[in-house]
PLY file of the C-alpha trace (Angstrom):
ply
format ascii 1.0
element vertex 212
property float x
property float y
property float z
element edge 211
property int vertex1
property int vertex2
end_header
-108.31 -71.95 -1.56
-106.58 -72.15 1.82
-103.28 -71.57 0.09
-104.23 -67.91 -0.39
-103.90 -67.49 3.40
-100.19 -67.56 3.33
-100.10 -64.83 0.34
-99.92 -61.11 0.96
-103.19 -59.02 0.49
-102.08 -57.62 -2.62
-101.26 -60.97 -4.21
-104.84 -62.46 -3.01
-106.54 -59.39 -4.62
-104.69 -59.87 -7.94
-105.27 -63.58 -7.99
-109.17 -63.24 -7.36
-109.38 -60.54 -9.80
-107.58 -62.40 -12.61
-109.28 -65.65 -11.89
-113.04 -64.42 -11.16
-112.84 -61.30 -13.52
-110.96 -63.09 -16.26
-113.21 -66.09 -15.99
-116.31 -63.87 -16.21
-115.19 -62.00 -19.38
-114.10 -65.45 -20.97
-117.53 -66.89 -20.12
-119.40 -64.00 -21.66
-117.27 -64.06 -24.74
-118.31 -67.82 -25.17
-121.86 -67.08 -24.72
-121.89 -64.12 -27.13
-120.20 -66.46 -29.69
-122.85 -69.14 -29.58
-125.92 -66.99 -28.81
-126.98 -63.71 -30.64
-127.63 -60.48 -28.76
-131.16 -60.33 -30.07
-132.05 -63.88 -28.70
-130.81 -62.89 -25.25
-132.59 -59.53 -25.42
-135.82 -61.23 -25.97
-135.66 -62.93 -22.51
-134.68 -59.89 -20.71
-137.70 -59.66 -18.77
-137.70 -63.19 -17.20
-133.89 -63.17 -17.14
-133.76 -60.08 -15.22
-136.26 -61.22 -12.51
-134.59 -64.39 -11.96
-131.17 -62.86 -11.86
-132.51 -60.28 -9.22
-133.65 -63.35 -7.00
-130.44 -65.05 -7.44
-128.33 -62.03 -6.63
-130.52 -61.39 -3.51
-130.16 -65.08 -2.20
-126.39 -65.06 -2.83
-126.23 -61.58 -1.05
-127.80 -63.16 1.89
-125.36 -66.09 1.85
-122.35 -63.81 1.63
-123.88 -61.73 4.50
-124.20 -64.68 6.73
-120.40 -65.63 6.13
-119.24 -62.19 6.84
-121.24 -62.00 10.01
-120.02 -65.60 11.00
-116.25 -64.55 10.18
-116.72 -61.39 12.16
-118.08 -63.06 15.26
-115.08 -65.56 15.31
-112.66 -62.67 14.89
-114.36 -60.76 17.74
-114.34 -63.84 19.93
-110.57 -64.56 19.11
-109.75 -60.95 20.01
-111.50 -61.01 23.40
-109.69 -64.64 24.01
-106.40 -62.91 23.36
-107.28 -60.11 25.83
-108.13 -62.82 28.34
-104.75 -64.60 28.01
-102.84 -61.26 28.36
-104.77 -60.39 31.39
-104.36 -63.73 33.08
-100.56 -63.49 32.35
-100.47 -59.90 33.87
-102.35 -61.14 36.97
-99.90 -64.15 37.44
-97.06 -61.87 37.13
-98.33 -59.50 39.87
-99.19 -62.36 42.14
-95.53 -63.55 41.86
-94.49 -60.41 43.46
-96.03 -61.51 46.73
-94.09 -64.74 46.98
-90.61 -65.34 48.76
-87.44 -65.63 46.76
-86.46 -67.44 44.70
-89.88 -68.24 43.59
-90.65 -64.57 42.96
-87.75 -64.16 40.39
-88.20 -67.69 38.84
-92.01 -67.03 38.27
-91.45 -63.52 37.04
-88.83 -65.01 34.46
-91.20 -67.71 33.32
-94.06 -65.42 32.87
-91.97 -63.13 30.68
-90.51 -66.06 28.71
-93.86 -67.23 27.99
-95.15 -63.89 27.00
-92.19 -63.24 24.68
-92.57 -66.79 22.96
-96.32 -65.98 22.20
-95.69 -62.46 20.92
-92.37 -62.79 19.09
-92.70 -66.25 17.78
-96.16 -67.74 17.95
-98.31 -64.57 16.76
-96.10 -64.03 13.69
-96.14 -67.55 12.66
-100.02 -67.83 13.12
-100.22 -64.77 11.04
-98.30 -66.27 8.12
-99.93 -69.71 8.68
-96.73 -71.42 9.59
-97.47 -72.19 13.21
-97.31 -75.70 14.54
-98.38 -76.12 18.21
-95.47 -77.47 20.26
-95.49 -79.29 23.41
-94.11 -76.35 25.48
-97.31 -74.18 26.12
-97.61 -73.31 29.65
-96.21 -76.45 31.09
-93.31 -74.76 32.54
-95.39 -72.19 34.64
-97.79 -75.19 35.87
-94.69 -77.27 36.92
-93.30 -74.13 38.76
-96.61 -73.35 40.59
-97.61 -76.74 41.52
-94.38 -77.97 42.88
-94.06 -74.83 45.09
-94.47 -75.27 48.95
-95.90 -71.99 50.45
-94.13 -71.01 53.64
-97.50 -69.47 55.17
-101.23 -68.74 54.74
-100.48 -65.70 52.69
-98.38 -67.54 50.04
-100.90 -70.29 50.27
-103.68 -67.80 49.14
-101.37 -66.42 46.36
-100.74 -69.88 45.15
-104.31 -70.64 44.78
-105.03 -67.49 42.87
-101.92 -68.39 40.73
-103.52 -71.71 39.84
-106.77 -69.88 38.94
-104.97 -67.68 36.49
-102.93 -70.59 35.07
-106.18 -72.24 34.38
-107.38 -69.17 32.61
-104.10 -68.97 30.59
-104.37 -72.55 29.48
-108.01 -72.26 28.54
-107.29 -69.09 26.53
-104.25 -70.74 24.87
-106.41 -73.72 23.84
-109.09 -71.39 22.42
-106.42 -69.48 20.55
-105.16 -72.56 18.88
-108.73 -73.62 18.24
-109.48 -70.32 16.34
-106.31 -70.57 14.47
-106.84 -74.02 13.13
-110.68 -73.65 12.63
-112.36 -72.67 9.34
-115.79 -72.48 7.82
-117.34 -75.85 7.15
-116.82 -77.33 3.60
-120.44 -77.14 2.88
-120.49 -73.32 3.30
-117.48 -72.91 0.91
-119.37 -75.30 -1.41
-122.41 -73.18 -1.48
-120.24 -69.94 -1.72
-118.48 -71.23 -4.79
-121.66 -72.70 -6.36
-123.54 -69.47 -5.82
-120.70 -67.55 -7.33
-120.70 -69.46 -10.44
-124.45 -69.44 -10.85
-124.61 -65.71 -10.29
-121.85 -64.97 -12.52
-122.88 -67.48 -15.26
-126.67 -66.33 -15.21
-125.52 -62.85 -16.04
-124.15 -63.93 -19.42
-127.67 -64.46 -20.54
-128.44 -60.63 -20.07
-127.49 -59.10 -23.45
-126.23 -55.56 -23.65
-125.90 -54.13 -27.16
-122.05 -53.71 -26.76
-119.79 -56.25 -25.35
-117.51 -53.95 -23.70
-120.50 -52.32 -21.97
-121.65 -55.64 -20.51
0 1
1 2
2 3
3 4
4 5
5 6
6 7
7 8
8 9
9 10
10 11
11 12
12 13
13 14
14 15
15 16
16 17
17 18
18 19
19 20
20 21
21 22
22 23
23 24
24 25
25 26
26 27
27 28
28 29
29 30
30 31
31 32
32 33
33 34
34 35
35 36
36 37
37 38
38 39
39 40
40 41
41 42
42 43
43 44
44 45
45 46
46 47
47 48
48 49
49 50
50 51
51 52
52 53
53 54
54 55
55 56
56 57
57 58
58 59
59 60
60 61
61 62
62 63
63 64
64 65
65 66
66 67
67 68
68 69
69 70
70 71
71 72
72 73
73 74
74 75
75 76
76 77
77 78
78 79
79 80
80 81
81 82
82 83
83 84
84 85
85 86
86 87
87 88
88 89
89 90
90 91
91 92
92 93
93 94
94 95
95 96
96 97
97 98
98 99
99 100
100 101
101 102
102 103
103 104
104 105
105 106
106 107
107 108
108 109
109 110
110 111
111 112
112 113
113 114
114 115
115 116
116 117
117 118
118 119
119 120
120 121
121 122
122 123
123 124
124 125
125 126
126 127
127 128
128 129
129 130
130 131
131 132
132 133
133 134
134 135
135 136
136 137
137 138
138 139
139 140
140 141
141 142
142 143
143 144
144 145
145 146
146 147
147 148
148 149
149 150
150 151
151 152
152 153
153 154
154 155
155 156
156 157
157 158
158 159
159 160
160 161
161 162
162 163
163 164
164 165
165 166
166 167
167 168
168 169
169 170
170 171
171 172
172 173
173 174
174 175
175 176
176 177
177 178
178 179
179 180
180 181
181 182
182 183
183 184
184 185
185 186
186 187
187 188
188 189
189 190
190 191
191 192
192 193
193 194
194 195
195 196
196 197
197 198
198 199
199 200
200 201
201 202
202 203
203 204
204 205
205 206
206 207
207 208
208 209
209 210
210 211
């Protein structure tokens, strides 16, 4: 269901409620038409215990998925902070260099920052981003082609290269988190557990259909 990622939150909730809620009611209706309530109630003791075990197991699976997704979110958040911090450091290092390098580096850092904030982040949020070739290449080309005039600028240049390495690594990680997803086997277990748990609930027969 990756297509849901491009939908709004309200549309996702409505789709899930209609699909799973409507499917659950339809399945219950079919079972009630085929099996009498009395027959279902005769097996309540065994069915109740089995349903509890299935529910507990499925709850553990969902808990694992939630923790894994939260850890990825937390790592991605920290990674974005590292990228921003490295950009700020590179911008400050440029202030110690001679003209015209100082102005050119400042402009390149601001251009990269605006491209990430104004273009890449909104596209990543809407699942429409396609990684281009620009990246931080302009910054790299500018820094490694610069000839420092003295030892002080050489030290600043070395620090700038370190910050550029951090930016490139953080950018690579950001794209990795954007393109990554849970393994297909995990999704299979989630959907299978969902079907089994909901399906097994059909064999618990309350006296009134609306109540159940």
